[in-house]
CHARMM internal coordinates of N, CA and C (Angstrom, degrees):
IC EDIT
DIST 1 N 1 CA 1.4530
DIST 1 CA 1 C 1.5672
ANGL 1 N 1 CA 1 C 107.29
DIST 1 C 2 N 1.2891
ANGL 1 CA 1 C 2 N 116.60
DIHE 1 N 1 CA 1 C 2 N 141.91
DIST 2 N 2 CA 1.4572
ANGL 1 C 2 N 2 CA 121.45
DIHE 1 CA 1 C 2 N 2 CA 174.61
DIST 2 CA 2 C 1.4962
ANGL 2 N 2 CA 2 C 112.60
DIHE 1 C 2 N 2 CA 2 C -95.10
DIST 2 C 3 N 1.2948
ANGL 2 CA 2 C 3 N 116.69
DIHE 2 N 2 CA 2 C 3 N 153.98
DIST 3 N 3 CA 1.4492
ANGL 2 C 3 N 3 CA 118.85
DIHE 2 CA 2 C 3 N 3 CA -178.03
DIST 3 CA 3 C 1.5618
ANGL 3 N 3 CA 3 C 111.41
DIHE 2 C 3 N 3 CA 3 C -64.73
DIST 3 C 4 N 1.3210
ANGL 3 CA 3 C 4 N 117.01
DIHE 3 N 3 CA 3 C 4 N 138.35
DIST 4 N 4 CA 1.4095
ANGL 3 C 4 N 4 CA 125.82
DIHE 3 CA 3 C 4 N 4 CA -179.54
DIST 4 CA 4 C 1.5474
ANGL 4 N 4 CA 4 C 108.19
DIHE 3 C 4 N 4 CA 4 C -132.42
DIST 4 C 5 N 1.2994
ANGL 4 CA 4 C 5 N 118.52
DIHE 4 N 4 CA 4 C 5 N 135.95
DIST 5 N 5 CA 1.4573
ANGL 4 C 5 N 5 CA 122.34
DIHE 4 CA 4 C 5 N 5 CA 173.69
DIST 5 CA 5 C 1.5029
ANGL 5 N 5 CA 5 C 107.10
DIHE 4 C 5 N 5 CA 5 C -114.56
DIST 5 C 6 N 1.2693
ANGL 5 CA 5 C 6 N 115.98
DIHE 5 N 5 CA 5 C 6 N 109.90
DIST 6 N 6 CA 1.5276
ANGL 5 C 6 N 6 CA 122.76
DIHE 5 CA 5 C 6 N 6 CA -175.70
DIST 6 CA 6 C 1.5082
ANGL 6 N 6 CA 6 C 110.52
DIHE 5 C 6 N 6 CA 6 C -107.76
DIST 6 C 7 N 1.3646
ANGL 6 CA 6 C 7 N 120.05
DIHE 6 N 6 CA 6 C 7 N 110.82
DIST 7 N 7 CA 1.4678
ANGL 6 C 7 N 7 CA 117.69
DIHE 6 CA 6 C 7 N 7 CA 179.39
DIST 7 CA 7 C 1.5135
ANGL 7 N 7 CA 7 C 110.22
DIHE 6 C 7 N 7 CA 7 C -65.24
DIST 7 C 8 N 1.3153
ANGL 7 CA 7 C 8 N 114.44
DIHE 7 N 7 CA 7 C 8 N 143.85
DIST 8 N 8 CA 1.4993
ANGL 7 C 8 N 8 CA 119.95
DIHE 7 CA 7 C 8 N 8 CA 179.11
DIST 8 CA 8 C 1.4679
ANGL 8 N 8 CA 8 C 113.22
DIHE 7 C 8 N 8 CA 8 C -109.95
DIST 8 C 9 N 1.4066
ANGL 8 CA 8 C 9 N 116.88
DIHE 8 N 8 CA 8 C 9 N -22.43
DIST 9 N 9 CA 1.4120
ANGL 8 C 9 N 9 CA 119.60
DIHE 8 CA 8 C 9 N 9 CA 176.48
DIST 9 CA 9 C 1.5457
ANGL 9 N 9 CA 9 C 107.97
DIHE 8 C 9 N 9 CA 9 C -151.14
DIST 9 C 10 N 1.2486
ANGL 9 CA 9 C 10 N 119.84
DIHE 9 N 9 CA 9 C 10 N 156.98
DIST 10 N 10 CA 1.5010
ANGL 9 C 10 N 10 CA 119.26
DIHE 9 CA 9 C 10 N 10 CA -175.55
DIST 10 CA 10 C 1.4835
ANGL 10 N 10 CA 10 C 107.98
DIHE 9 C 10 N 10 CA 10 C -67.40
DIST 10 C 11 N 1.3967
ANGL 10 CA 10 C 11 N 118.72
DIHE 10 N 10 CA 10 C 11 N 128.76
DIST 11 N 11 CA 1.3838
ANGL 10 C 11 N 11 CA 131.09
DIHE 10 CA 10 C 11 N 11 CA 171.71
DIST 11 CA 11 C 1.5120
ANGL 11 N 11 CA 11 C 114.02
DIHE 10 C 11 N 11 CA 11 C 68.88
DIST 11 C 12 N 1.3429
ANGL 11 CA 11 C 12 N 123.48
DIHE 11 N 11 CA 11 C 12 N 0.69
DIST 12 N 12 CA 1.3676
ANGL 11 C 12 N 12 CA 123.81
DIHE 11 CA 11 C 12 N 12 CA 177.93
DIST 12 CA 12 C 1.5547
ANGL 12 N 12 CA 12 C 106.30
DIHE 11 C 12 N 12 CA 12 C -156.92
DIST 12 C 13 N 1.3316
ANGL 12 CA 12 C 13 N 114.23
DIHE 12 N 12 CA 12 C 13 N 139.04
DIST 13 N 13 CA 1.4981
ANGL 12 C 13 N 13 CA 122.99
DIHE 12 CA 12 C 13 N 13 CA 171.78
DIST 13 CA 13 C 1.5211
ANGL 13 N 13 CA 13 C 110.63
DIHE 12 C 13 N 13 CA 13 C 82.44
DIST 13 C 14 N 1.3372
ANGL 13 CA 13 C 14 N 111.03
DIHE 13 N 13 CA 13 C 14 N 123.16
DIST 14 N 14 CA 1.4439
ANGL 13 C 14 N 14 CA 118.42
DIHE 13 CA 13 C 14 N 14 CA 176.48
DIST 14 CA 14 C 1.5129
ANGL 14 N 14 CA 14 C 108.33
DIHE 13 C 14 N 14 CA 14 C -145.84
DIST 14 C 15 N 1.3560
ANGL 14 CA 14 C 15 N 117.45
DIHE 14 N 14 CA 14 C 15 N 145.66
DIST 15 N 15 CA 1.4255
ANGL 14 C 15 N 15 CA 123.45
DIHE 14 CA 14 C 15 N 15 CA 173.33
DIST 15 CA 15 C 1.4983
ANGL 15 N 15 CA 15 C 111.37
DIHE 14 C 15 N 15 CA 15 C -92.32
DIST 15 C 16 N 1.3305
ANGL 15 CA 15 C 16 N 115.86
DIHE 15 N 15 CA 15 C 16 N 128.25
DIST 16 N 16 CA 1.4375
ANGL 15 C 16 N 16 CA 123.39
DIHE 15 CA 15 C 16 N 16 CA 173.59
DIST 16 CA 16 C 1.5110
ANGL 16 N 16 CA 16 C 109.54
DIHE 15 C 16 N 16 CA 16 C -92.83
DIST 16 C 17 N 1.3393
ANGL 16 CA 16 C 17 N 119.57
DIHE 16 N 16 CA 16 C 17 N 120.93
DIST 17 N 17 CA 1.4565
ANGL 16 C 17 N 17 CA 126.70
DIHE 16 CA 16 C 17 N 17 CA -178.01
DIST 17 CA 17 C 1.5555
ANGL 17 N 17 CA 17 C 106.90
DIHE 16 C 17 N 17 CA 17 C -117.76
DIST 17 C 18 N 1.3436
ANGL 17 CA 17 C 18 N 114.16
DIHE 17 N 17 CA 17 C 18 N 150.28
DIST 18 N 18 CA 1.4604
ANGL 17 C 18 N 18 CA 118.11
DIHE 17 CA 17 C 18 N 18 CA 172.16
DIST 18 CA 18 C 1.5090
ANGL 18 N 18 CA 18 C 115.68
DIHE 17 C 18 N 18 CA 18 C 85.74
DIST 18 C 19 N 1.3525
ANGL 18 CA 18 C 19 N 116.99
DIHE 18 N 18 CA 18 C 19 N 19.71
DIST 19 N 19 CA 1.4610
ANGL 18 C 19 N 19 CA 120.89
DIHE 18 CA 18 C 19 N 19 CA 177.71
DIST 19 CA 19 C 1.5571
ANGL 19 N 19 CA 19 C 110.46
DIHE 18 C 19 N 19 CA 19 C -130.26
DIST 19 C 20 N 1.2553
ANGL 19 CA 19 C 20 N 117.66
DIHE 19 N 19 CA 19 C 20 N 133.30
DIST 20 N 20 CA 1.4923
ANGL 19 C 20 N 20 CA 117.72
DIHE 19 CA 19 C 20 N 20 CA 173.80
DIST 20 CA 20 C 1.5408
ANGL 20 N 20 CA 20 C 107.67
DIHE 19 C 20 N 20 CA 20 C -106.31
DIST 20 C 21 N 1.3393
ANGL 20 CA 20 C 21 N 116.79
DIHE 20 N 20 CA 20 C 21 N 110.17
DIST 21 N 21 CA 1.4351
ANGL 20 C 21 N 21 CA 121.94
DIHE 20 CA 20 C 21 N 21 CA -168.84
DIST 21 CA 21 C 1.5626
ANGL 21 N 21 CA 21 C 110.19
DIHE 20 C 21 N 21 CA 21 C -75.34
DIST 21 C 22 N 1.3425
ANGL 21 CA 21 C 22 N 116.62
DIHE 21 N 21 CA 21 C 22 N -6.45
DIST 22 N 22 CA 1.4984
ANGL 21 C 22 N 22 CA 117.32
DIHE 21 CA 21 C 22 N 22 CA 175.53
DIST 22 CA 22 C 1.6079
ANGL 22 N 22 CA 22 C 111.44
DIHE 21 C 22 N 22 CA 22 C -89.85
DIST 22 C 23 N 1.3249
ANGL 22 CA 22 C 23 N 115.71
DIHE 22 N 22 CA 22 C 23 N 1.37
DIST 23 N 23 CA 1.4509
ANGL 22 C 23 N 23 CA 119.41
DIHE 22 CA 22 C 23 N 23 CA 175.35
DIST 23 CA 23 C 1.5703
ANGL 23 N 23 CA 23 C 108.85
DIHE 22 C 23 N 23 CA 23 C -113.05
DIST 23 C 24 N 1.2790
ANGL 23 CA 23 C 24 N 119.01
DIHE 23 N 23 CA 23 C 24 N 161.79
DIST 24 N 24 CA 1.3948
ANGL 23 C 24 N 24 CA 123.55
DIHE 23 CA 23 C 24 N 24 CA 176.02
DIST 24 CA 24 C 1.5997
ANGL 24 N 24 CA 24 C 109.76
DIHE 23 C 24 N 24 CA 24 C -58.38
DIST 24 C 25 N 1.3079
ANGL 24 CA 24 C 25 N 113.47
DIHE 24 N 24 CA 24 C 25 N 139.04
DIST 25 N 25 CA 1.4539
ANGL 24 C 25 N 25 CA 117.82
DIHE 24 CA 24 C 25 N 25 CA -179.30
DIST 25 CA 25 C 1.5639
ANGL 25 N 25 CA 25 C 109.11
DIHE 24 C 25 N 25 CA 25 C -105.85
DIST 25 C 26 N 1.3412
ANGL 25 CA 25 C 26 N 114.15
DIHE 25 N 25 CA 25 C 26 N 131.38
DIST 26 N 26 CA 1.4386
ANGL 25 C 26 N 26 CA 118.84
DIHE 25 CA 25 C 26 N 26 CA -177.53
DIST 26 CA 26 C 1.5679
ANGL 26 N 26 CA 26 C 106.36
DIHE 25 C 26 N 26 CA 26 C -70.46
DIST 26 C 27 N 1.3730
ANGL 26 CA 26 C 27 N 109.62
DIHE 26 N 26 CA 26 C 27 N 154.59
DIST 27 N 27 CA 1.4611
ANGL 26 C 27 N 27 CA 117.47
DIHE 26 CA 26 C 27 N 27 CA -178.61
DIST 27 CA 27 C 1.4961
ANGL 27 N 27 CA 27 C 118.62
DIHE 26 C 27 N 27 CA 27 C -55.37
DIST 27 C 28 N 1.3751
ANGL 27 CA 27 C 28 N 114.48
DIHE 27 N 27 CA 27 C 28 N -40.89
DIST 28 N 28 CA 1.4770
ANGL 27 C 28 N 28 CA 115.68
DIHE 27 CA 27 C 28 N 28 CA 175.60
DIST 28 CA 28 C 1.4971
ANGL 28 N 28 CA 28 C 113.90
DIHE 27 C 28 N 28 CA 28 C -70.40
DIST 28 C 29 N 1.3066
ANGL 28 CA 28 C 29 N 119.00
DIHE 28 N 28 CA 28 C 29 N -32.22
DIST 29 N 29 CA 1.5240
ANGL 28 C 29 N 29 CA 117.73
DIHE 28 CA 28 C 29 N 29 CA 174.34
DIST 29 CA 29 C 1.4416
ANGL 29 N 29 CA 29 C 110.78
DIHE 28 C 29 N 29 CA 29 C -73.99
DIST 29 C 30 N 1.3510
ANGL 29 CA 29 C 30 N 123.62
DIHE 29 N 29 CA 29 C 30 N -31.74
DIST 30 N 30 CA 1.4392
ANGL 29 C 30 N 30 CA 124.01
DIHE 29 CA 29 C 30 N 30 CA 176.23
DIST 30 CA 30 C 1.5789
ANGL 30 N 30 CA 30 C 108.51
DIHE 29 C 30 N 30 CA 30 C -59.47
DIST 30 C 31 N 1.3952
ANGL 30 CA 30 C 31 N 113.15
DIHE 30 N 30 CA 30 C 31 N -43.08
DIST 31 N 31 CA 1.4360
ANGL 30 C 31 N 31 CA 116.83
DIHE 30 CA 30 C 31 N 31 CA -177.16
DIST 31 CA 31 C 1.4971
ANGL 31 N 31 CA 31 C 111.60
DIHE 30 C 31 N 31 CA 31 C -67.14
DIST 31 C 32 N 1.3766
ANGL 31 CA 31 C 32 N 115.89
DIHE 31 N 31 CA 31 C 32 N -38.90
DIST 32 N 32 CA 1.4812
ANGL 31 C 32 N 32 CA 118.64
DIHE 31 CA 31 C 32 N 32 CA 179.04
DIST 32 CA 32 C 1.6093
ANGL 32 N 32 CA 32 C 110.97
DIHE 31 C 32 N 32 CA 32 C -62.51
DIST 32 C 33 N 1.3819
ANGL 32 CA 32 C 33 N 111.95
DIHE 32 N 32 CA 32 C 33 N -41.67
DIST 33 N 33 CA 1.4767
ANGL 32 C 33 N 33 CA 113.89
DIHE 32 CA 32 C 33 N 33 CA 178.25
DIST 33 CA 33 C 1.5183
ANGL 33 N 33 CA 33 C 112.23
DIHE 32 C 33 N 33 CA 33 C -67.24
DIST 33 C 34 N 1.2938
ANGL 33 CA 33 C 34 N 116.11
DIHE 33 N 33 CA 33 C 34 N -38.70
DIST 34 N 34 CA 1.4845
ANGL 33 C 34 N 34 CA 119.07
DIHE 33 CA 33 C 34 N 34 CA 178.59
DIST 34 CA 34 C 1.4763
ANGL 34 N 34 CA 34 C 111.66
DIHE 33 C 34 N 34 CA 34 C -62.21
DIST 34 C 35 N 1.3552
ANGL 34 CA 34 C 35 N 115.11
DIHE 34 N 34 CA 34 C 35 N -45.67
DIST 35 N 35 CA 1.4484
ANGL 34 C 35 N 35 CA 118.83
DIHE 34 CA 34 C 35 N 35 CA 178.18
DIST 35 CA 35 C 1.4757
ANGL 35 N 35 CA 35 C 112.71
DIHE 34 C 35 N 35 CA 35 C -63.85
DIST 35 C 36 N 1.3395
ANGL 35 CA 35 C 36 N 120.02
DIHE 35 N 35 CA 35 C 36 N -37.63
DIST 36 N 36 CA 1.4672
ANGL 35 C 36 N 36 CA 126.18
DIHE 35 CA 35 C 36 N 36 CA 173.39
DIST 36 CA 36 C 1.4858
ANGL 36 N 36 CA 36 C 109.10
DIHE 35 C 36 N 36 CA 36 C -56.57
DIST 36 C 37 N 1.2570
ANGL 36 CA 36 C 37 N 119.82
DIHE 36 N 36 CA 36 C 37 N -45.92
DIST 37 N 37 CA 1.4757
ANGL 36 C 37 N 37 CA 125.84
DIHE 36 CA 36 C 37 N 37 CA -177.29
DIST 37 CA 37 C 1.5515
ANGL 37 N 37 CA 37 C 108.64
DIHE 36 C 37 N 37 CA 37 C -62.86
DIST 37 C 38 N 1.3491
ANGL 37 CA 37 C 38 N 116.77
DIHE 37 N 37 CA 37 C 38 N -45.55
DIST 38 N 38 CA 1.4666
ANGL 37 C 38 N 38 CA 123.18
DIHE 37 CA 37 C 38 N 38 CA 177.42
DIST 38 CA 38 C 1.5302
ANGL 38 N 38 CA 38 C 113.83
DIHE 37 C 38 N 38 CA 38 C -58.91
DIST 38 C 39 N 1.3967
ANGL 38 CA 38 C 39 N 110.20
DIHE 38 N 38 CA 38 C 39 N -38.39
DIST 39 N 39 CA 1.4301
ANGL 38 C 39 N 39 CA 114.20
DIHE 38 CA 38 C 39 N 39 CA -178.63
DIST 39 CA 39 C 1.5624
ANGL 39 N 39 CA 39 C 117.51
DIHE 38 C 39 N 39 CA 39 C -88.00
DIST 39 C 40 N 1.2296
ANGL 39 CA 39 C 40 N 115.97
DIHE 39 N 39 CA 39 C 40 N -18.36
DIST 40 N 40 CA 1.4799
ANGL 39 C 40 N 40 CA 120.21
DIHE 39 CA 39 C 40 N 40 CA -175.85
DIST 40 CA 40 C 1.5900
ANGL 40 N 40 CA 40 C 114.79
DIHE 39 C 40 N 40 CA 40 C -124.97
DIST 40 C 41 N 1.3270
ANGL 40 CA 40 C 41 N 116.48
DIHE 40 N 40 CA 40 C 41 N -6.24
DIST 41 N 41 CA 1.4891
ANGL 40 C 41 N 41 CA 121.96
DIHE 40 CA 40 C 41 N 41 CA 173.81
DIST 41 CA 41 C 1.5250
ANGL 41 N 41 CA 41 C 115.67
DIHE 40 C 41 N 41 CA 41 C 63.94
DIST 41 C 42 N 1.3349
ANGL 41 CA 41 C 42 N 121.29
DIHE 41 N 41 CA 41 C 42 N -39.32
DIST 42 N 42 CA 1.4167
ANGL 41 C 42 N 42 CA 125.52
DIHE 41 CA 41 C 42 N 42 CA 178.73
DIST 42 CA 42 C 1.6030
ANGL 42 N 42 CA 42 C 106.91
DIHE 41 C 42 N 42 CA 42 C -123.88
DIST 42 C 43 N 1.3075
ANGL 42 CA 42 C 43 N 110.23
DIHE 42 N 42 CA 42 C 43 N 128.82
DIST 43 N 43 CA 1.5172
ANGL 42 C 43 N 43 CA 120.19
DIHE 42 CA 42 C 43 N 43 CA 176.76
DIST 43 CA 43 C 1.5139
ANGL 43 N 43 CA 43 C 112.94
DIHE 42 C 43 N 43 CA 43 C -117.97
DIST 43 C 44 N 1.2706
ANGL 43 CA 43 C 44 N 116.72
DIHE 43 N 43 CA 43 C 44 N 140.44
DIST 44 N 44 CA 1.4568
ANGL 43 C 44 N 44 CA 121.27
DIHE 43 CA 43 C 44 N 44 CA 178.03
DIST 44 CA 44 C 1.5380
ANGL 44 N 44 CA 44 C 107.32
DIHE 43 C 44 N 44 CA 44 C -118.24
DIST 44 C 45 N 1.3524
ANGL 44 CA 44 C 45 N 116.02
DIHE 44 N 44 CA 44 C 45 N 125.70
DIST 45 N 45 CA 1.4079
ANGL 44 C 45 N 45 CA 122.31
DIHE 44 CA 44 C 45 N 45 CA 176.33
DIST 45 CA 45 C 1.5354
ANGL 45 N 45 CA 45 C 105.62
DIHE 44 C 45 N 45 CA 45 C -115.76
DIST 45 C 46 N 1.2454
ANGL 45 CA 45 C 46 N 119.32
DIHE 45 N 45 CA 45 C 46 N 106.35
DIST 46 N 46 CA 1.5008
ANGL 45 C 46 N 46 CA 122.42
DIHE 45 CA 45 C 46 N 46 CA -176.62
DIST 46 CA 46 C 1.5041
ANGL 46 N 46 CA 46 C 112.05
DIHE 45 C 46 N 46 CA 46 C -83.90
DIST 46 C 47 N 1.3054
ANGL 46 CA 46 C 47 N 116.75
DIHE 46 N 46 CA 46 C 47 N 149.18
DIST 47 N 47 CA 1.4484
ANGL 46 C 47 N 47 CA 125.66
DIHE 46 CA 46 C 47 N 47 CA 167.26
DIST 47 CA 47 C 1.5533
ANGL 47 N 47 CA 47 C 116.41
DIHE 46 C 47 N 47 CA 47 C 56.91
DIST 47 C 48 N 1.4100
ANGL 47 CA 47 C 48 N 109.36
DIHE 47 N 47 CA 47 C 48 N 41.82
DIST 48 N 48 CA 1.4935
ANGL 47 C 48 N 48 CA 119.88
DIHE 47 CA 47 C 48 N 48 CA 178.39
DIST 48 CA 48 C 1.5307
ANGL 48 N 48 CA 48 C 105.33
DIHE 47 C 48 N 48 CA 48 C -91.19
DIST 48 C 49 N 1.3221
ANGL 48 CA 48 C 49 N 118.63
DIHE 48 N 48 CA 48 C 49 N 137.40
DIST 49 N 49 CA 1.4697
ANGL 48 C 49 N 49 CA 124.93
DIHE 48 CA 48 C 49 N 49 CA 177.28
DIST 49 CA 49 C 1.5401
ANGL 49 N 49 CA 49 C 101.80
DIHE 48 C 49 N 49 CA 49 C -116.96
DIST 49 C 50 N 1.3483
ANGL 49 CA 49 C 50 N 116.77
DIHE 49 N 49 CA 49 C 50 N 93.94
DIST 50 N 50 CA 1.4404
ANGL 49 C 50 N 50 CA 121.28
DIHE 49 CA 49 C 50 N 50 CA -171.66
DIST 50 CA 50 C 1.5468
ANGL 50 N 50 CA 50 C 111.73
DIHE 49 C 50 N 50 CA 50 C -120.75
DIST 50 C 51 N 1.3846
ANGL 50 CA 50 C 51 N 115.14
DIHE 50 N 50 CA 50 C 51 N 140.73
DIST 51 N 51 CA 1.4144
ANGL 50 C 51 N 51 CA 119.76
DIHE 50 CA 50 C 51 N 51 CA 172.93
DIST 51 CA 51 C 1.5512
ANGL 51 N 51 CA 51 C 102.06
DIHE 50 C 51 N 51 CA 51 C -80.37
DIST 51 C 52 N 1.3794
ANGL 51 CA 51 C 52 N 114.74
DIHE 51 N 51 CA 51 C 52 N 175.03
DIST 52 N 52 CA 1.4641
ANGL 51 C 52 N 52 CA 120.20
DIHE 51 CA 51 C 52 N 52 CA 175.12
DIST 52 CA 52 C 1.4902
ANGL 52 N 52 CA 52 C 109.93
DIHE 51 C 52 N 52 CA 52 C -60.93
DIST 52 C 53 N 1.4594
ANGL 52 CA 52 C 53 N 115.43
DIHE 52 N 52 CA 52 C 53 N -40.09
DIST 53 N 53 CA 1.4604
ANGL 52 C 53 N 53 CA 116.54
DIHE 52 CA 52 C 53 N 53 CA -178.04
DIST 53 CA 53 C 1.5437
ANGL 53 N 53 CA 53 C 109.33
DIHE 52 C 53 N 53 CA 53 C -71.55
DIST 53 C 54 N 1.2661
ANGL 53 CA 53 C 54 N 121.97
DIHE 53 N 53 CA 53 C 54 N -36.56
DIST 54 N 54 CA 1.4465
ANGL 53 C 54 N 54 CA 123.09
DIHE 53 CA 53 C 54 N 54 CA 175.26
DIST 54 CA 54 C 1.5008
ANGL 54 N 54 CA 54 C 111.38
DIHE 53 C 54 N 54 CA 54 C -55.31
DIST 54 C 55 N 1.3352
ANGL 54 CA 54 C 55 N 117.54
DIHE 54 N 54 CA 54 C 55 N -47.91
DIST 55 N 55 CA 1.4338
ANGL 54 C 55 N 55 CA 125.01
DIHE 54 CA 54 C 55 N 55 CA 177.85
DIST 55 CA 55 C 1.5012
ANGL 55 N 55 CA 55 C 111.44
DIHE 54 C 55 N 55 CA 55 C -57.93
DIST 55 C 56 N 1.3261
ANGL 55 CA 55 C 56 N 118.97
DIHE 55 N 55 CA 55 C 56 N -46.67
DIST 56 N 56 CA 1.4738
ANGL 55 C 56 N 56 CA 121.28
DIHE 55 CA 55 C 56 N 56 CA 179.25
DIST 56 CA 56 C 1.5182
ANGL 56 N 56 CA 56 C 110.48
DIHE 55 C 56 N 56 CA 56 C -65.63
DIST 56 C 57 N 1.2464
ANGL 56 CA 56 C 57 N 118.51
DIHE 56 N 56 CA 56 C 57 N -37.24
DIST 57 N 57 CA 1.4746
ANGL 56 C 57 N 57 CA 123.26
DIHE 56 CA 56 C 57 N 57 CA -179.12
DIST 57 CA 57 C 1.5594
ANGL 57 N 57 CA 57 C 105.79
DIHE 56 C 57 N 57 CA 57 C -70.00
DIST 57 C 58 N 1.2656
ANGL 57 CA 57 C 58 N 119.32
DIHE 57 N 57 CA 57 C 58 N -44.54
DIST 58 N 58 CA 1.4772
ANGL 57 C 58 N 58 CA 119.98
DIHE 57 CA 57 C 58 N 58 CA -179.49
DIST 58 CA 58 C 1.4645
ANGL 58 N 58 CA 58 C 113.92
DIHE 57 C 58 N 58 CA 58 C -62.54
DIST 58 C 59 N 1.4009
ANGL 58 CA 58 C 59 N 117.13
DIHE 58 N 58 CA 58 C 59 N -33.22
DIST 59 N 59 CA 1.4768
ANGL 58 C 59 N 59 CA 118.11
DIHE 58 CA 58 C 59 N 59 CA -178.79
DIST 59 CA 59 C 1.5269
ANGL 59 N 59 CA 59 C 114.60
DIHE 58 C 59 N 59 CA 59 C -67.64
DIST 59 C 60 N 1.3694
ANGL 59 CA 59 C 60 N 116.08
DIHE 59 N 59 CA 59 C 60 N -14.72
DIST 60 N 60 CA 1.4417
ANGL 59 C 60 N 60 CA 117.20
DIHE 59 CA 59 C 60 N 60 CA 178.07
DIST 60 CA 60 C 1.5189
ANGL 60 N 60 CA 60 C 113.10
DIHE 59 C 60 N 60 CA 60 C -65.72
DIST 60 C 61 N 1.3329
ANGL 60 CA 60 C 61 N 119.35
DIHE 60 N 60 CA 60 C 61 N -11.96
DIST 61 N 61 CA 1.3978
ANGL 60 C 61 N 61 CA 121.09
DIHE 60 CA 60 C 61 N 61 CA 175.69
DIST 61 CA 61 C 1.5597
ANGL 61 N 61 CA 61 C 109.51
DIHE 60 C 61 N 61 CA 61 C -64.86
DIST 61 C 62 N 1.3114
ANGL 61 CA 61 C 62 N 117.77
DIHE 61 N 61 CA 61 C 62 N -28.37
DIST 62 N 62 CA 1.4195
ANGL 61 C 62 N 62 CA 123.62
DIHE 61 CA 61 C 62 N 62 CA -179.53
DIST 62 CA 62 C 1.5185
ANGL 62 N 62 CA 62 C 114.88
DIHE 61 C 62 N 62 CA 62 C -90.75
DIST 62 C 63 N 1.3590
ANGL 62 CA 62 C 63 N 119.13
DIHE 62 N 62 CA 62 C 63 N -4.27
DIST 63 N 63 CA 1.4097
ANGL 62 C 63 N 63 CA 122.25
DIHE 62 CA 62 C 63 N 63 CA -179.07
DIST 63 CA 63 C 1.4695
ANGL 63 N 63 CA 63 C 109.63
DIHE 62 C 63 N 63 CA 63 C 130.85
DIST 63 C 64 N 1.3249
ANGL 63 CA 63 C 64 N 116.41
DIHE 63 N 63 CA 63 C 64 N -178.57
DIST 64 N 64 CA 1.4531
ANGL 63 C 64 N 64 CA 125.25
DIHE 63 CA 63 C 64 N 64 CA -178.07
DIST 64 CA 64 C 1.5117
ANGL 64 N 64 CA 64 C 108.40
DIHE 63 C 64 N 64 CA 64 C -74.30
DIST 64 C 65 N 1.3252
ANGL 64 CA 64 C 65 N 115.87
DIHE 64 N 64 CA 64 C 65 N 136.94
DIST 65 N 65 CA 1.4764
ANGL 64 C 65 N 65 CA 117.48
DIHE 64 CA 64 C 65 N 65 CA 171.61
DIST 65 CA 65 C 1.5232
ANGL 65 N 65 CA 65 C 109.66
DIHE 64 C 65 N 65 CA 65 C -107.55
DIST 65 C 66 N 1.2595
ANGL 65 CA 65 C 66 N 115.08
DIHE 65 N 65 CA 65 C 66 N 148.01
DIST 66 N 66 CA 1.4766
ANGL 65 C 66 N 66 CA 119.12
DIHE 65 CA 65 C 66 N 66 CA 177.86
DIST 66 CA 66 C 1.4633
ANGL 66 N 66 CA 66 C 112.97
DIHE 65 C 66 N 66 CA 66 C -97.58
DIST 66 C 67 N 1.2922
ANGL 66 CA 66 C 67 N 114.26
DIHE 66 N 66 CA 66 C 67 N 170.37
DIST 67 N 67 CA 1.4879
ANGL 66 C 67 N 67 CA 120.18
DIHE 66 CA 66 C 67 N 67 CA 179.92
DIST 67 CA 67 C 1.5202
ANGL 67 N 67 CA 67 C 109.57
DIHE 66 C 67 N 67 CA 67 C -69.59
DIST 67 C 68 N 1.2495
ANGL 67 CA 67 C 68 N 115.03
DIHE 67 N 67 CA 67 C 68 N 132.52
DIST 68 N 68 CA 1.5010
ANGL 67 C 68 N 68 CA 123.10
DIHE 67 CA 67 C 68 N 68 CA 176.41
DIST 68 CA 68 C 1.4112
ANGL 68 N 68 CA 68 C 108.92
DIHE 67 C 68 N 68 CA 68 C -93.61
DIST 68 C 69 N 1.3691
ANGL 68 CA 68 C 69 N 114.41
DIHE 68 N 68 CA 68 C 69 N 125.09
DIST 69 N 69 CA 1.4121
ANGL 68 C 69 N 69 CA 120.85
DIHE 68 CA 68 C 69 N 69 CA -179.24
DIST 69 CA 69 C 1.5159
ANGL 69 N 69 CA 69 C 111.15
DIHE 68 C 69 N 69 CA 69 C -90.06
DIST 69 C 70 N 1.3069
ANGL 69 CA 69 C 70 N 120.48
DIHE 69 N 69 CA 69 C 70 N 140.13
DIST 70 N 70 CA 1.4111
ANGL 69 C 70 N 70 CA 119.38
DIHE 69 CA 69 C 70 N 70 CA 173.73
DIST 70 CA 70 C 1.5879
ANGL 70 N 70 CA 70 C 114.57
DIHE 69 C 70 N 70 CA 70 C -67.07
DIST 70 C 71 N 1.3018
ANGL 70 CA 70 C 71 N 116.23
DIHE 70 N 70 CA 70 C 71 N 147.53
DIST 71 N 71 CA 1.4746
ANGL 70 C 71 N 71 CA 117.64
DIHE 70 CA 70 C 71 N 71 CA -176.08
DIST 71 CA 71 C 1.3978
ANGL 71 N 71 CA 71 C 109.67
DIHE 70 C 71 N 71 CA 71 C -86.70
END
COOR INIT
IC SEED 1 N 1 CA 1 C
IC BUILD
């Protein structure tokens, strides 16, 4: 399946289809997802089966994440 960006509401929120966030993401797909985030602010990725590490890795599409300190 190829990447698809489907708007869900005017000016905010889109569904990203055709990407498995548990697998490495190609540079061009990372850019498309990042651009979609900048244009829509809220992204929905349905039916992802992610480990905690998969989720942390996938978030790097949006920039560097810092260390989270326990409260």
